[in-house]
N, C-alpha and C positions, 0 to 999 in steps of 0.2 A: 119323471125327468127323462130327457133324451138319452142320458148316459145309461140308464137302466135298460132302455130299449136295445142298446148295443151289446148288452151282456147276454151270453148264451142262456137259453131257457133253463137248462139243468142247473146252472150256477145260481140263477135267480131263486130257485126253489130251495137252496141249501141254507140250513141254519148253522152258522159257524160254531166251532168248538169254543166253549166258554172258559177262559183262563184269566179272569179278572183279578187284579191285585187289590185287596182291601186292607185298610189299616187295622192292625190287631196286635195284641201283646202275646198271644199264643196262636201260632199258625199250624193248624192240623188239618189242612184241607187238600193237600196236593200229593200225598203219599211219598213225600220226600223223607230221606233219612235225617234223623236229628243230629247225626254225627257226620263230620266232613274231613277232608284231607287238605286243610289249608297249607300245611308245610310242603305239600307237593308242588305248590306254585313256584317254588324255587327253581323248578325245572325250566320255567319260562325264561330265565336269565340268559340262557345260551341260544335262544331263538333268533334267527336272522329275519327281521320283519320285512326285508325287501325281497325275500325268496318265497316261492310257493311251497306249500307243505308237500310231504311225501305223498304222491297221488295214490299209492297202494297201501299206505299205512302199514308198511312191511313189518317193522319191529313190534307194533301193537298187535297185529294179527298173529305174529309168531308167538308172542307171549300168551295170547288167549288160546292158540292152538294147543300149547302145552298144558294149559289149565283144563281144557275141555276134552283132551285126548283125541284130537282130530288133526288133519293136515291144514296148513295155511290156505291151501286151495279150496278148502271147505268153508271158508269164512269170507263174508263180504261186509264191509264197514259202511255205516251210514251216519248222517248228521241227525242222530236220534232214530228211534224205531219208526217214527212217523214218515221219515223220508223213505225208509225201506218198504213200508206199506205202499207208498206211492209207486215205487219201482215195481213191486210185485204185481200190482193192479195194471200198471202200464204194460208190462211184459206179457202177462197171462190173460188179462181181460176178465170179463164176467160171463155168466152171473157170479156174484160174490156172495157167499153164504156165511152166516155166523149166528151163534145163539143170541138171545135177547132176554135181559139186558147184558151188555158187555161194553168194552172200550168203544166209545162212539166213533173213533177215527176210522174204523173199518168201513162203516156205512158212509161217513162223510167223504172219504177219499173215493169210494166207489161212485158216489154221486158227482163229484168233481170230474171224474173220468167218464161220466155219462154211461156207466155200466149198471146193469140191473143188480140191485141189492136185495137179498132175501134174508130177513131176520126171523129165526125160528124160536118161539118162546121156550124158556127153560122149563123143565119138569119139576117134580117134587124134590124138595131139599136143594133147589138151585142146581140140580144135576142136569146133564144133557137129556133132552127128550130124544133118545137115540132112535126109537122106532119112527118117529115123525121126521127126523132129520134124514134117515136112510130113504124114506119115501120121497122127501123133497129132492134128495140127491139124484134118485132115479128119474124123477120127473123133470127137474130143472137142469140137471147136468152141470153143476157149478164148476168153473175152472179154478176157483179159489175158495177155500174154506178156512176161516180164521177161528181159532179156539184159544182163548186166553185162559191159561191154567197155571196158578190160581187166577180166578176170574175177577175182573173189576166191573161192577162195584160189590159183588157178592162175597168175595174173599175166599171162596172154597175152590179146591182142586176138582176137576172133573175126573170121573172114574176112568182109570187107565184103559180098561177093556172097551169102554164106550168110545174112546178116542181111536183106538185101533180099529174098531168096527167101522168107523166113519172113513178112516184111511182106506180100508179094503172095499168100501161100498161103491166108490166112484173111480173116475179116471183123472180127476183134477188134482191140483196141488193142495195139500193140507198144511197149514201153518199153525204150529203150536207156539203161542206167544208166552214165553217164560219170564216176563218182566219181574214177577214176584217169586220166582222159584227159589232164590236163595233163602227165603224165610219159610220154606215148606219142607215137610218131611218126605214129600213125594220125589222120587228119582227123576232126574232130567230125561227128556226124550232125545237128547243129543246122541246117545249111544245107538239109537235105533235108525239113524239116517242111512246106514249101510243096508239094513234089512228092508226098509221101505223107501224106495227111490223117489217117491213123490212127496216125502216129508221134508218140511222146512221148519227149523226151530229158530225162534227169534229171542235174542237176549239183549240186555241193556245194562249200563253202569249207572243209570239214573237213580235207581232205588237204593243203592248201596253207598250213597255219599258223594256221588259225582254228577248230580243232576245238571250242574252248571256247564258241563262239558258237552252235553247232547251227543253221547256216544252210544250208538246202537249197532247191532250185528245180526246177520242171519247165518245159520249153519245148515249146510245141505250138501248133497252130492255135487261134485265138481261141474257136471253138465248144467245143473240148475244155476249155480253160482255164475258160470260163464255167460248164461243167457241174461240173467238179471243185471250183470255188470255192464251190459250194453246200454242200459238205461241210466247208469250212474253218472251224475254230473262230475266233471273233472275237479280234482282238489276239493272234494266235498267235506272232508274232515280236516279242520284247520290244525296248524302246527301246535298251537297252545293246547288244544284238547288232546292231541296225540302225546305230547311231552308230559303233561300232568297225569294223564291216565297211566302212562308207563311208570312214572315215579310212584304213584299210589299203588299200582299192582305189584311193585317191588316189595311191599309189606303185606303179604297175604294173611299173616296172622292178625294184623290190625283189621283187615277187612272182615275176617271171621269174628273177631271180638265185637265189632259193631253189630253184625248180624245177630250174634248170640244175645247181645244186650237188648236189641229190639224185640226178639222173640220172648225173652224173659219178661220184659215190660208188657208185652202183648197179653201174656197170661194174666198178669196182675190187673191190667186194665179191663180185660174181659170179666174177671171175677168181680171187680168193683161195679161194672155196669150191670152185671147179673144180679147183684144185691139190691139195686135200686128199683123201687116199686114203679111200675109203669114203663120200664125199659126192657126190650127184648133184643139182646145181642145175638148175632148169628156166628156160629163157629167159623174160624178163618185160618188160612194158611199163608196169609199175606202180611204186610206191615200196616194193615188198617183193619178196622172193625166196622161192619155194617150193623146198625141197630135201629129198631123200630120204636117210635114214641107216638103218643097221641098229639095231634096237631104239630106235625114235623116242621111245617113252614114257620109257625110261631116260635117254636123252640129254637130253630135255627137263627131267627132274627134276634131273639132274646140273648142267645149266646154271643152273637156278634156285638150286640150292644154292650156286653160285658168284656169285650176284647178277645173273645175266643172264636176263632174261625174254623169251622168244620165244613164239610161238603153236603149240600142239600141234594140228595139223589131221589127225592120223592117222586119225581117225574118218571124215573126208571123203575123204582121199587116203592110201591105205595107206602107212605107213612114212614119212610126211612131216611136216616142221615148216615154219613160215613165219616169216621174219625181216624186220622193217621195216628199211629203210635209215636209219641214224642218222647222227650226226656222225662224221667220220673217226676220232676217238679211241674212240667207242662201238663202231664196226665193228671196230676193231683188237682191242679187249677181247673182243668176241664171238668173232672168229676164233681168237684165242689160246686162249681157254678151250675152244672146241670142239675144236681140234686136240689139246689135252691129254686131253680126255675120250675122243676116238676111240681113243687109244692104250690106254685101259683097258677099253673096251667089247668 
């Protein structure tokens, strides 16, 4: 078609992120929290819909600054983490480096921006291949390195010393994406932004019950925030998201109760999978579990036919599916259906 000829070559080569909605009775594919903050929607009643939102998201950033022990000037808000990845690549450019497999948007956005993307395969136990990455850093001199810890889709945290080695190895920006950190026993890297001036930490409210808001943040030293802010679109976080987030954050105990419930269910779900013959679950620090089965594609389709939606990640990790930790009844349905399927595969 003539339209395709008008599209930039780098865009024609890109495979878009897959976020297809499928009908199901148990939805365990998107790493969403099974618990939400519906009552926080009451905060929307006072919003003046004819007015633009607070462009600086001042009250929200102030609240988060208190939670994370930093200054408001150390936080930049985004319409989800994806938007902030765009800004980082737009401001600092490439090459863009990341381990593989990991969150696909690092590579997709690098491709959209026509920047070189360098994915380095993970090593044993889904840990960083630190030696190879250091070598690549010295050769390619990446301007940006993205490290998702806990990593998606593998679920594990990267060794802290390995991350620090990569920060020290080059001169570019190192982004530690902590989307799943609330479910992990590993300490956040936020406290290290003073010690490492090229460190950026990415956080989100999406995994803890507020996915509908699309609220993402980066935490870094002020000079980085000031530069990235130049690329930020005006009024990028809407009034509804700001108000509902503020209302929900006012009940920190409820947030933690939800996280604790997911972690407790994660242990139970892992044990259930571990007892099933033909299933190999991998240790996780996130709100999902990666597991290997024979004929993953067939198992995925058979689960979906029974109304249970998980994520097929076999293209990224051979023979593997990924299941989000749901409510107890959802997890039971998933395990029961999976056990029946395994007897037929």
